[in-house]
Residue frames as qw, qx, qy, qz and C-alpha x, y, z in Angstrom:
[[0.239, 0.853, -0.241, 0.398, 64.92, 121.32, 312.54],
 [0.573, -0.683, 0.399, -0.212, 65.82, 120.28, 315.94],
 [0.952, -0.024, 0.279, 0.126, 67.01, 116.97, 314.64],
 [0.667, 0.621, -0.041, 0.410, 69.28, 118.65, 312.07],
 [0.085, -0.854, 0.313, -0.406, 70.72, 121.00, 314.70],
 [0.773, -0.498, 0.375, -0.117, 71.31, 118.14, 317.13],
 [0.926, 0.223, 0.179, 0.245, 73.01, 116.12, 314.41],
 [0.431, 0.776, -0.150, 0.435, 75.19, 119.10, 313.39],
 [0.368, -0.789, 0.368, -0.327, 76.14, 119.74, 317.01],
 [0.903, -0.262, 0.340, 0.021, 76.99, 116.07, 317.61],
 [0.823, 0.444, 0.062, 0.349, 79.09, 116.00, 314.45],
 [0.168, 0.851, -0.243, 0.435, 80.91, 119.17, 315.50],
 [0.597, -0.665, 0.387, -0.225, 81.61, 117.78, 318.93],
 [0.950, -0.022, 0.274, 0.152, 82.88, 114.48, 317.55],
 [0.649, 0.637, -0.042, 0.414, 85.06, 116.26, 315.07],
 [0.089, -0.859, 0.312, -0.397, 86.45, 118.60, 317.71],
 [0.767, -0.506, 0.379, -0.108, 87.15, 115.74, 320.10],
 [0.936, 0.185, 0.187, 0.235, 88.82, 113.64, 317.47],
 [0.487, 0.747, -0.113, 0.439, 91.03, 116.50, 316.34],
 [0.172, -0.809, 0.361, -0.431, 92.14, 117.59, 319.80],
 [0.763, -0.428, 0.457, -0.159, 92.66, 114.14, 321.40],
 [0.324, 0.533, -0.751, -0.218, 95.59, 112.16, 320.00],
 [0.897, -0.085, -0.384, -0.204, 95.18, 108.42, 319.82],
 [0.696, -0.651, 0.301, -0.038, 96.61, 106.61, 322.86],
 [0.268, 0.667, -0.693, -0.048, 100.24, 105.60, 322.47],
 [0.916, -0.027, -0.398, -0.044, 101.07, 101.94, 322.48],
 [0.628, -0.732, 0.264, 0.007, 102.82, 100.95, 325.65],
 [0.600, 0.607, -0.498, 0.154, 106.57, 100.37, 325.21],
 [0.858, -0.493, 0.108, 0.094, 108.70, 98.00, 327.15],
 [0.077, 0.832, -0.537, -0.115, 112.40, 98.75, 327.17],
 [0.918, 0.218, -0.327, 0.051, 114.50, 95.93, 325.80],
 [0.681, -0.682, 0.226, 0.142, 116.87, 94.71, 328.49],
 [0.257, 0.774, -0.571, -0.091, 120.52, 95.01, 327.61],
 [0.982, -0.102, 0.158, -0.015, 121.67, 91.47, 326.92],
 [0.643, -0.352, 0.456, 0.504, 124.97, 90.00, 325.89],
 [0.310, 0.746, -0.260, -0.530, 126.45, 91.62, 322.87],
 [0.908, 0.378, -0.152, -0.096, 127.78, 88.35, 321.59],
 [0.889, -0.248, 0.139, 0.359, 130.93, 86.29, 321.49],
 [0.153, 0.925, -0.336, -0.091, 134.26, 87.99, 321.07],
 [0.935, 0.209, -0.193, 0.212, 137.06, 85.88, 319.58],
 [0.457, -0.829, 0.307, 0.099, 140.14, 85.80, 321.75],
 [0.143, -0.551, 0.773, 0.279, 142.34, 83.19, 320.02],
 [0.913, 0.288, -0.027, -0.289, 142.24, 80.45, 317.40],
 [0.295, -0.532, 0.781, 0.138, 144.54, 77.40, 317.21],
 [0.900, 0.336, -0.058, -0.272, 144.79, 74.82, 314.43],
 [0.010, -0.635, 0.769, 0.072, 147.11, 71.94, 313.77],
 [0.934, 0.061, -0.271, -0.223, 147.76, 68.24, 313.37],
 [0.639, 0.175, -0.614, 0.429, 150.36, 67.58, 316.01],
 [0.540, -0.615, -0.460, 0.345, 150.68, 67.82, 319.78],
 [0.239, 0.592, 0.000, 0.770, 150.98, 71.42, 320.90],
 [0.314, -0.580, -0.460, 0.594, 151.17, 73.85, 323.74],
 [0.240, 0.815, 0.360, 0.386, 149.49, 77.08, 322.65],
 [0.226, 0.318, -0.212, 0.896, 150.62, 80.59, 323.28],
 [0.090, -0.411, -0.691, 0.588, 148.99, 82.14, 326.35],
 [0.096, -0.519, -0.428, -0.734, 145.82, 84.18, 326.03],
 [0.028, 0.025, 0.518, -0.855, 143.98, 86.47, 328.45],
 [0.256, -0.553, -0.743, -0.278, 140.38, 85.98, 329.54],
 [0.007, -0.218, 0.267, -0.939, 138.68, 89.00, 331.17],
 [0.664, -0.291, -0.121, -0.678, 135.33, 87.37, 332.17],
 [0.530, -0.346, 0.679, -0.371, 134.36, 84.70, 334.70],
 [0.735, 0.184, 0.651, -0.048, 132.98, 82.24, 332.12],
 [0.266, 0.608, -0.462, -0.589, 134.10, 81.69, 328.54],
 [0.909, 0.255, 0.241, -0.226, 133.77, 79.18, 325.72],
 [0.220, -0.455, 0.771, 0.389, 136.07, 76.86, 323.86],
 [0.817, 0.427, 0.068, -0.381, 134.74, 75.75, 320.45],
 [0.335, -0.434, 0.793, 0.266, 136.44, 72.74, 318.84],
 [0.856, 0.403, -0.075, -0.315, 136.37, 70.64, 315.68],
 [0.415, -0.454, 0.762, 0.203, 138.39, 67.51, 315.10],
 [0.816, 0.458, -0.154, -0.316, 138.85, 65.58, 311.84],
 [0.444, -0.461, 0.754, 0.150, 140.87, 62.53, 310.85],
 [0.361, 0.272, -0.761, -0.465, 141.44, 59.98, 308.10],
 [0.493, -0.236, -0.836, -0.058, 139.90, 57.32, 310.35],
 [0.352, -0.546, 0.118, -0.751, 137.41, 58.86, 312.77],
 [0.868, -0.347, -0.319, -0.156, 136.92, 55.58, 314.62],
 [0.801, -0.175, -0.278, 0.500, 140.43, 55.73, 316.12],
 [0.224, 0.577, -0.073, 0.782, 140.82, 59.51, 316.39],
 [0.509, -0.735, -0.405, 0.192, 141.12, 61.15, 319.79],
 [0.249, 0.593, -0.164, 0.748, 142.20, 64.54, 321.06],
 [0.526, -0.600, -0.474, 0.373, 142.85, 65.60, 324.64],
 [0.139, 0.698, 0.000, 0.702, 142.64, 69.33, 325.37],
 [0.518, -0.485, -0.484, 0.511, 143.87, 70.52, 328.77],
 [0.005, 0.870, 0.097, 0.483, 142.97, 74.12, 329.75],
 [0.684, -0.217, -0.363, 0.595, 145.74, 75.36, 332.02],
 [0.180, -0.977, -0.112, 0.034, 145.75, 78.53, 334.18],
 [0.561, 0.643, -0.262, 0.451, 148.93, 80.38, 333.28],
 [0.251, -0.730, 0.404, -0.490, 149.47, 81.31, 336.96],
 [0.686, -0.329, 0.604, -0.239, 149.33, 77.63, 338.02],
 [0.537, 0.481, -0.582, -0.375, 150.93, 75.59, 335.21],
 [0.021, -0.234, 0.960, -0.151, 151.22, 72.45, 337.32],
 [0.317, 0.339, 0.820, -0.335, 147.45, 71.92, 337.34],
 [0.050, -0.229, -0.607, -0.759, 144.79, 72.07, 334.66],
 [0.327, 0.111, 0.379, -0.858, 141.40, 73.69, 335.20],
 [0.789, 0.316, 0.220, -0.480, 139.52, 71.62, 332.65],
 [0.231, -0.257, 0.854, 0.390, 140.18, 68.58, 330.51],
 [0.699, 0.414, 0.048, -0.581, 138.30, 67.80, 327.33],
 [0.377, -0.162, 0.871, 0.271, 138.76, 64.27, 326.01],
 [0.603, 0.484, -0.072, -0.630, 137.35, 64.16, 322.47],
 [0.499, -0.080, 0.844, 0.181, 136.82, 60.89, 320.59],
 [0.505, 0.526, 0.647, 0.225, 136.19, 60.55, 316.89],
 [0.177, 0.270, 0.270, 0.907, 135.58, 63.36, 314.43],
 [0.215, -0.713, -0.639, 0.193, 133.52, 65.82, 316.42],
 [0.137, 0.402, -0.011, 0.905, 132.70, 69.44, 317.05],
 [0.426, -0.703, -0.569, 0.009, 131.13, 71.34, 319.90],
 [0.004, -0.717, 0.200, -0.668, 131.39, 74.02, 322.52],
 [0.647, -0.321, -0.583, 0.373, 132.67, 73.63, 326.05],
 [0.204, -0.906, -0.021, -0.370, 131.95, 76.31, 328.63],
 [0.615, 0.100, -0.488, 0.611, 134.93, 77.10, 330.86],
 [0.389, -0.849, -0.297, -0.199, 133.79, 78.52, 334.23],
 [0.674, -0.456, -0.067, 0.577, 137.19, 79.93, 335.28],
 [0.378, 0.483, 0.143, 0.777, 138.43, 83.49, 334.89],
 [0.507, 0.837, -0.203, 0.033, 139.50, 86.14, 334.61],
 [0.654, -0.534, 0.456, 0.281, 143.08, 84.97, 334.19],
 [0.317, 0.615, -0.617, -0.375, 145.69, 84.00, 331.66],
 [0.879, 0.005, 0.452, -0.152, 145.38, 80.54, 330.13],
 [0.253, 0.502, -0.707, -0.429, 146.97, 78.23, 327.59],
 [0.934, 0.078, 0.067, -0.342, 146.03, 74.89, 326.06],
 [0.211, -0.417, 0.868, 0.167, 147.96, 71.62, 325.94],
 [0.810, 0.320, -0.054, -0.489, 146.71, 69.53, 323.03],
 [0.318, -0.323, 0.884, 0.114, 147.52, 65.82, 322.61],
 [0.718, 0.327, -0.268, -0.553, 146.50, 63.86, 319.49],
 [0.899, -0.104, 0.415, -0.088, 146.18, 60.10, 319.04],
 [0.716, 0.057, 0.475, 0.509, 148.07, 60.19, 315.72],
 [0.171, -0.328, 0.258, 0.893, 149.25, 62.58, 312.96],
 [0.017, 0.358, 0.727, 0.586, 146.20, 61.99, 310.78],
 [0.189, -0.764, -0.589, 0.182, 144.07, 63.89, 313.36],
 [0.226, 0.297, 0.019, 0.928, 143.70, 67.63, 312.98],
 [0.207, -0.658, -0.616, 0.380, 141.97, 70.21, 315.13],
 [0.074, 0.514, 0.117, 0.846, 140.61, 73.74, 315.09],
 [0.396, -0.550, -0.606, 0.417, 140.02, 75.39, 318.46],
 [0.053, 0.604, 0.124, 0.786, 138.56, 78.83, 319.04],
 [0.320, -0.376, -0.605, 0.625, 138.45, 80.67, 322.36],
 [0.060, -0.536, -0.296, -0.788, 135.75, 83.30, 322.91],
 [0.050, -0.256, -0.621, 0.739, 134.21, 85.43, 325.62],
 [0.035, -0.723, -0.607, -0.328, 130.66, 86.78, 325.72],
 [0.237, -0.141, -0.244, 0.930, 130.80, 90.48, 326.44]]
């Protein structure tokens, strides 16, 4: 009898403890707020030399994505000059591109107004340039 009573008491205690004590919560680590992603500022396309319209950059570092194509990629070249609108006599970055290529160039200047001066090796070369900030 004692064994039955002890077993019943142990079962009652285990049941009561399990019911009144919630399981421990898993620790949570807050996710740090990171960059929200790139925000498109301007896009330029063409197949001739150009000076783009000015655009405004509101961050210290931004990106210029580019793609060039041509009938003959061996002789294709594009020169992109990034020019600060407040100092048009000097460029802040030059990107000489050879062949049919694509990529991203970080521009560590800003905030300011900028424009691009694009020079092509010949009319068979075309370009697509996108300017973006990470906010």
